[in-house]
C-alpha positions as CSV (number, residue, x, y, z in Angstrom):
1,M,75.3,-71.3,-75.2
2,I,73.1,-69.6,-77.8
3,P,70.5,-67.7,-75.7
4,V,67.0,-67.6,-76.6
5,N,67.0,-63.7,-76.8
6,K,69.4,-61.0,-76.4
7,P,68.2,-57.2,-76.3
8,S,69.0,-55.2,-79.4
9,I,70.7,-52.0,-77.7
10,S,72.5,-49.5,-80.0
11,S,74.9,-46.9,-79.4
12,K,72.1,-44.5,-79.8
13,D,70.4,-46.3,-77.2
14,I,73.3,-46.1,-74.8
15,L,74.0,-42.4,-75.7
16,A,69.9,-41.4,-74.7
17,V,70.2,-43.4,-71.5
18,N,73.5,-41.7,-70.4
19,S,72.0,-38.4,-71.3
20,S,69.3,-39.3,-69.1
21,I,71.4,-40.2,-66.1
22,K,73.8,-36.8,-66.9
23,S,70.5,-34.6,-66.4
24,T,69.8,-36.2,-63.3
25,F,66.0,-36.7,-64.2
26,I,65.7,-40.0,-64.0
27,S,62.2,-40.6,-61.7
28,G,58.9,-41.2,-63.6
29,T,58.3,-37.4,-63.8
30,S,61.5,-37.2,-66.1
31,P,61.3,-35.4,-69.6
32,S,62.1,-38.6,-71.1
33,V,58.9,-40.1,-70.0
34,N,56.9,-37.5,-71.8
35,E,59.2,-37.8,-74.9
36,L,58.4,-41.7,-74.9
37,K,54.7,-40.9,-75.1
38,K,55.0,-38.5,-77.9
39,T,57.4,-40.8,-79.8
40,F,55.0,-43.6,-79.6
41,C,52.0,-41.4,-80.4
42,K,53.6,-40.5,-83.5
43,Q,55.0,-43.7,-84.7
44,Y,52.0,-45.6,-83.8
45,S,49.5,-42.8,-85.3
46,L,47.4,-42.8,-82.2
47,N,46.7,-39.5,-80.1
48,Y,47.0,-40.5,-76.6
49,C,49.9,-42.6,-74.8
50,T,51.1,-43.2,-71.4
51,A,53.7,-45.4,-69.8
52,A,53.9,-47.9,-67.0
53,S,56.5,-49.8,-65.0
54,S,55.6,-53.0,-66.6
55,G,53.4,-54.8,-69.0
56,S,51.4,-56.2,-66.2
57,A,51.0,-52.6,-64.9
58,A,50.0,-51.5,-68.2
59,I,47.2,-54.1,-68.5
60,E,45.9,-53.3,-65.2
61,A,45.6,-49.6,-65.7
62,A,44.2,-50.0,-69.1
63,L,41.4,-52.2,-67.4
64,S,40.8,-49.8,-64.8
65,A,40.6,-47.0,-67.3
66,L,37.6,-49.4,-68.7
67,G,36.0,-49.3,-65.4
68,I,36.6,-53.2,-64.8
69,S,35.2,-53.6,-60.9
70,S,33.8,-56.1,-58.7
71,G,31.8,-58.9,-60.5
72,D,32.5,-57.8,-64.0
73,E,33.6,-60.2,-66.6
74,V,36.6,-60.1,-68.7
75,I,36.8,-62.5,-71.4
76,V,40.6,-63.8,-71.9
77,P,42.5,-66.3,-74.1
78,S,44.0,-69.3,-72.5
79,F,46.9,-69.0,-74.2
80,T,48.7,-65.7,-72.7
81,I,50.7,-64.3,-69.9
82,I,49.2,-65.0,-66.4
83,T,48.9,-61.1,-66.0
84,C,46.1,-61.2,-68.5
85,A,43.9,-63.1,-65.9
86,T,45.5,-61.7,-62.5
87,A,45.0,-57.9,-63.7
88,V,41.4,-58.8,-63.7
89,I,41.2,-60.4,-60.1
90,R,43.4,-57.5,-58.7
91,L,40.3,-55.1,-60.0
92,R,37.9,-57.5,-58.1
93,G,36.7,-58.9,-61.8
94,I,36.2,-62.2,-63.0
95,P,38.2,-63.8,-66.0
96,V,36.3,-66.0,-68.2
97,V,39.2,-67.9,-70.2
98,V,38.4,-69.7,-73.5
99,D,40.5,-71.3,-76.0
100,V,42.4,-69.9,-79.0
101,E,42.1,-70.6,-82.9
102,N,44.7,-72.8,-84.5
103,E,46.2,-70.3,-86.8
104,T,47.5,-67.4,-85.1
105,F,46.4,-68.7,-81.5
106,G,44.6,-65.7,-80.7
107,I,41.1,-65.8,-78.8
108,D,38.8,-67.7,-80.8
109,F,35.7,-65.7,-81.9
110,K,33.5,-68.9,-81.6
111,N,34.5,-69.4,-78.1
112,I,33.8,-66.0,-77.3
113,Q,30.2,-66.1,-78.5
114,K,29.5,-69.1,-76.0
115,A,31.3,-67.3,-73.2
116,V,29.5,-63.7,-73.3
117,T,26.8,-63.2,-70.3
118,S,24.9,-60.1,-69.0
119,K,28.0,-59.5,-67.1
120,T,30.6,-59.2,-69.7
121,K,32.1,-55.9,-69.6
122,C,35.6,-56.4,-71.5
123,I,37.2,-58.8,-74.2
124,M,40.9,-58.9,-74.0
125,L,42.8,-59.5,-77.9
126,C,46.2,-60.6,-77.4
127,H,48.2,-60.6,-80.4
128,L,50.8,-63.0,-80.1
129,F,53.9,-63.7,-81.5
130,G,54.1,-61.0,-84.1
131,M,50.9,-61.9,-85.7
132,A,47.6,-60.1,-85.9
133,A,44.8,-62.2,-84.3
134,R,42.9,-64.2,-86.9
135,D,39.6,-62.9,-85.6
136,T,40.1,-59.4,-84.6
137,L,37.8,-58.0,-86.8
138,L,34.7,-60.3,-86.0
139,I,35.7,-59.3,-82.2
140,K,35.8,-55.8,-83.0
141,N,32.5,-55.8,-85.0
142,F,31.0,-57.9,-81.9
143,C,32.0,-55.6,-79.1
144,E,30.8,-52.5,-81.0
145,K,27.3,-54.2,-81.6
146,H,27.2,-55.2,-78.0
147,N,28.6,-52.6,-76.3
148,I,31.3,-54.7,-74.8
149,H,34.9,-52.6,-74.5
150,L,37.8,-54.4,-76.2
151,L,41.3,-54.4,-75.0
152,E,44.0,-55.2,-77.1
153,D,47.6,-56.6,-75.8
154,I,50.1,-55.7,-78.5
155,S,53.0,-56.7,-76.4
156,Q,54.5,-59.3,-78.9
157,S,53.6,-57.7,-82.2
158,Y,54.3,-54.2,-82.0
159,G,54.6,-53.2,-85.9
160,A,52.2,-56.2,-86.9
161,T,49.2,-55.0,-89.1
162,M,45.9,-56.3,-90.3
163,K,44.6,-55.1,-93.7
164,G,47.0,-52.3,-93.4
165,K,46.1,-51.5,-89.8
166,L,48.4,-51.5,-86.9
167,V,47.5,-53.7,-84.1
168,G,46.4,-51.6,-81.3
169,H,44.0,-49.6,-83.5
170,F,40.9,-52.0,-83.1
171,G,40.2,-51.8,-79.5
172,D,39.0,-48.8,-77.2
173,I,42.6,-49.1,-75.8
174,C,45.5,-51.1,-76.2
175,A,48.4,-52.2,-73.9
176,G,51.9,-53.6,-74.2
177,S,55.1,-54.8,-72.2
178,L,58.6,-53.2,-72.8
179,Y,60.3,-56.5,-71.1
180,S,63.9,-57.1,-72.4
181,N,62.8,-59.8,-74.7
182,K,60.2,-57.5,-76.7
183,I,60.5,-55.8,-80.2
184,I,60.8,-52.6,-78.1
185,T,62.1,-52.5,-74.9
186,A,62.9,-50.5,-71.8
187,G,64.5,-53.6,-69.9
188,E,61.2,-53.4,-68.0
189,G,58.1,-51.1,-68.6
190,G,54.6,-50.9,-70.4
191,I,52.9,-48.5,-72.6
192,I,49.1,-47.8,-73.0
193,L,47.7,-46.2,-76.1
194,S,44.3,-45.1,-77.3
195,N,42.4,-42.5,-79.5
196,K,40.3,-41.7,-76.2
197,Q,41.8,-39.1,-74.2
198,D,39.6,-40.2,-71.1
199,L,40.5,-43.6,-70.7
200,V,44.5,-42.6,-71.2
201,Q,44.2,-40.1,-68.6
202,K,42.4,-42.6,-66.3
203,A,45.3,-45.3,-66.9
204,D,48.1,-42.3,-66.2
205,S,46.0,-41.5,-63.0
206,Y,45.9,-45.2,-62.0
207,C,49.8,-45.4,-62.6
208,N,50.5,-42.1,-60.7
209,L,48.8,-42.7,-57.2
210,Y,45.7,-40.7,-58.6
211,F,47.4,-37.7,-57.0
212,G,45.0,-34.5,-56.9
213,D,44.7,-31.9,-59.4
214,K,44.2,-29.2,-56.6
215,D,45.7,-30.9,-53.8
216,R,48.5,-33.1,-54.8
217,F,48.0,-35.3,-51.6
218,V,44.2,-35.8,-51.7
219,H,43.7,-39.2,-53.4
220,E,39.7,-39.4,-54.5
221,E,40.5,-43.0,-56.2
222,L,42.8,-45.8,-55.5
223,G,45.8,-45.7,-57.8
224,F,49.3,-47.4,-57.6
225,N,53.0,-46.3,-58.3
226,F,53.1,-48.1,-61.5
227,R,55.8,-45.4,-63.3
228,I,58.2,-45.9,-65.4
229,S,61.6,-44.4,-64.6
230,G,63.3,-41.8,-66.6
231,L,66.2,-44.3,-67.5
232,S,63.8,-46.8,-69.0
233,A,61.8,-44.2,-70.6
234,A,65.1,-43.1,-72.5
235,L,66.0,-46.4,-73.6
236,A,62.2,-47.1,-74.9
237,N,62.0,-43.9,-76.5
238,S,65.4,-44.2,-78.4
239,Q,63.9,-47.8,-79.5
240,V,60.8,-46.6,-80.5
241,N,62.6,-43.8,-82.9
242,R,64.2,-46.7,-85.1
243,L,61.2,-49.3,-85.1
244,K,61.3,-49.5,-88.8
245,S,64.9,-50.4,-88.8
246,I,64.5,-52.8,-86.0
247,L,61.2,-54.3,-87.5
248,K,63.3,-54.9,-91.3
249,Q,66.2,-56.6,-89.6
250,R,63.6,-58.8,-87.8
251,N,62.1,-59.5,-91.0
252,L,65.3,-60.5,-92.3
253,L,65.7,-63.2,-89.6
254,K,62.5,-64.3,-90.3
255,I,62.9,-65.1,-93.8
256,K,66.2,-66.9,-93.2
257,Y,64.4,-68.8,-90.4
258,L,61.2,-70.0,-92.6
259,N,63.9,-71.1,-95.5
260,I,66.1,-72.8,-92.9
261,F,63.3,-74.8,-91.3
262,S,60.8,-75.5,-94.4
263,K,63.5,-78.3,-94.8
264,S,62.7,-79.9,-91.4
265,K,61.5,-83.3,-91.0
266,K,60.8,-83.0,-87.2
267,Y,59.3,-79.7,-86.5
268,D,56.5,-77.8,-88.1
269,V,56.6,-73.8,-88.6
270,W,53.6,-71.8,-87.9
271,Q,52.3,-71.2,-91.2
272,S,50.7,-67.8,-90.5
273,L,54.2,-66.6,-89.9
274,Y,54.4,-66.5,-93.9
275,N,51.9,-64.0,-94.1
276,F,53.7,-60.6,-95.1
277,E,51.5,-58.4,-92.7
278,T,53.1,-60.3,-89.5
279,V,56.4,-59.3,-87.8
280,L,59.1,-61.4,-86.1
281,W,59.0,-61.6,-82.3
282,M,60.3,-65.1,-81.5
283,F,60.6,-68.0,-84.0
284,P,57.9,-71.0,-82.8
285,L,58.0,-74.4,-83.9
286,K,56.1,-77.3,-83.5
287,I,57.3,-80.9,-82.4
288,K,56.2,-83.4,-84.6
289,L,58.1,-86.4,-82.9
290,N,56.6,-88.7,-80.2
291,K,58.7,-86.8,-77.6
292,S,58.3,-84.2,-74.7
293,I,59.1,-80.8,-74.8
294,D,60.8,-81.2,-71.5
295,S,63.2,-83.9,-72.9
296,L,63.8,-81.7,-76.0
297,Q,64.8,-78.6,-74.0
298,E,67.0,-80.8,-71.6
299,Y,68.6,-82.2,-74.8
300,C,69.2,-78.4,-76.3
301,F,70.8,-77.2,-72.8
302,N,73.5,-79.9,-73.0
303,N,74.1,-78.7,-76.2
304,N,74.5,-75.4,-75.5
305,L,71.2,-74.1,-76.9
306,Q,68.6,-72.3,-74.8
307,I,64.9,-72.7,-76.0
308,R,61.8,-72.2,-74.2
309,K,58.3,-73.7,-73.9
310,M,55.3,-72.1,-74.3
311,Y,52.7,-70.8,-71.5
312,L,50.9,-73.2,-69.8
313,G,47.3,-72.1,-70.4
314,L,45.3,-70.1,-68.1
315,N,42.9,-73.0,-67.9
316,R,45.5,-75.1,-66.1
317,Q,47.2,-72.3,-63.7
318,P,47.0,-73.5,-60.2
319,C,46.5,-70.1,-58.9
320,L,43.7,-69.3,-60.9
321,K,41.6,-72.0,-59.3
322,N,38.4,-71.1,-58.3
323,K,39.4,-67.5,-59.0
324,A,38.6,-67.7,-62.6
325,K,35.5,-69.0,-65.0
326,L,36.4,-71.7,-67.8
327,V,34.2,-71.9,-70.9
328,G,34.5,-75.0,-73.3
329,S,37.3,-77.3,-74.1
330,F,41.0,-76.2,-74.4
331,D,42.5,-78.6,-76.7
332,I,44.5,-76.1,-78.6
333,S,46.2,-74.2,-75.3
334,D,46.9,-77.6,-74.4
335,E,48.6,-78.8,-77.2
336,L,50.4,-75.4,-77.4
337,Y,52.0,-76.2,-74.0
338,E,52.7,-79.8,-74.6
339,K,54.3,-79.5,-78.4
340,H,55.3,-76.2,-79.3
341,F,58.5,-74.3,-78.2
342,Y,60.7,-71.4,-79.7
343,I,64.2,-70.7,-80.5
344,P,66.6,-67.9,-79.9
345,T,65.4,-65.2,-81.9
346,F,67.5,-61.7,-81.8
347,I,68.9,-59.0,-83.6
348,G,72.5,-60.0,-84.2
349,I,71.9,-63.6,-84.4
350,R,74.4,-65.2,-87.3
351,K,73.3,-67.6,-90.0
352,S,76.1,-69.8,-89.0
353,Q,74.1,-69.9,-85.7
354,M,71.0,-70.3,-87.1
355,L,72.4,-73.1,-89.0
356,K,73.4,-74.8,-85.9
357,I,70.3,-74.5,-83.9
358,F,68.6,-76.4,-87.2
359,D,71.4,-79.0,-86.8
360,I,71.2,-79.6,-83.1
361,L,67.4,-79.9,-83.3
362,E,67.3,-82.1,-86.4
363,K,69.3,-84.5,-84.4
364,F,67.2,-84.8,-81.5
C-alpha cells in the first residue's frame, strides 16, 4: 500500500526527541517548548509565538485572544476543517459560513462582503494546500478599513508566500496545526504567531489554564490545558530548524507531480499549484470522469493505493445544523467534496511510485 502520507522524520529529529527524554523535562513547561517558540519566531519573522496541543487548540486560543465571545460572528470558509467552526461555537460565537473561490479555494472576498453584519468581529482566512489564498490582500484591507479582526490558518501552507510575504503576516494573529501530515510536524500540536504581544500572551494563558501571576492557583479567566508536550515541541523545533530543506524537497516533488499529471486525460491539476510562490502540502486532483470519488477511492484501495477525499463543506456538516449561519450558495465547496481528492505526498516517495500512482489512476 502506498499511503497518502508519511511524516518526514530525520536522524536529527530523533536525536532531538531522545535528548528531551533523557533530560526528563517532557511536560508543557519543558525548555524545548521555549526553544520551539524562539525558533518559529526566527524562521517566520514574527515577534511573538506560543504553542498548543493541537491545531484545533491553537485556533480556539487565537479566537479567544481576539475576544470572540457570546453572539460574535466569525466569517469562515465552507471548505476547511470542522475545527474552524467548532472553535467559534465553543467560545459561544456564531460561525458564518460562506463559499470559497475557484482558484486557490480560499474564502471568497465577494461572499465576505455579503455576509458582514454589525456583529462581525473576525474573518478567518485559511491558506490551503500550500497556497496563499487568492483574496488575501483584499480581505486584509477590508478588515483594516472596517475594524474587523483577521485570523489566518496556515496549517497547510507553512512557507507559502504572496508578493514575497509569508502567509501568517497579513492578519492580527495566525495559527497552525503541527499534525503528523503537515509540512512541519510534532505528531500532534499547534502554533500561534503574531507581532502583537498582547494577543500571544492571551493565547498562551488560554492554553495554560490562565494561572495567576501572583498566586498560581487563582484563575481570573477561563483557560484550558492545551499545552504542547516537551517531546512534541522537541520534534517540531528540530523540524522548523530545517524548514528550508523540507520545502526544497517538497518543491522537487511538486515539479515531478506537475510534469507527470500534465499528461493526464482523466484528471485536472489545480492550476494555482504552478505558481512559484506556492509550496507543496498534498497534491490535489479533480476527476473529469462521470464517476464518484467513493468508487475511485475503493478502486485505489484494491490496487494498494491510498487517496483521500476532500472536506465535506461546513455548509453540509450535520453537527453544525442550527449552530452556524449559512450565507449564499456553496457550489464550489460542494464540487470540491464530490470531484476532488489528493494523492500520496511525502518526502521519500520514489519517482517509480509516483509513476505507478499515475498509471493506476489512468486505468480507472
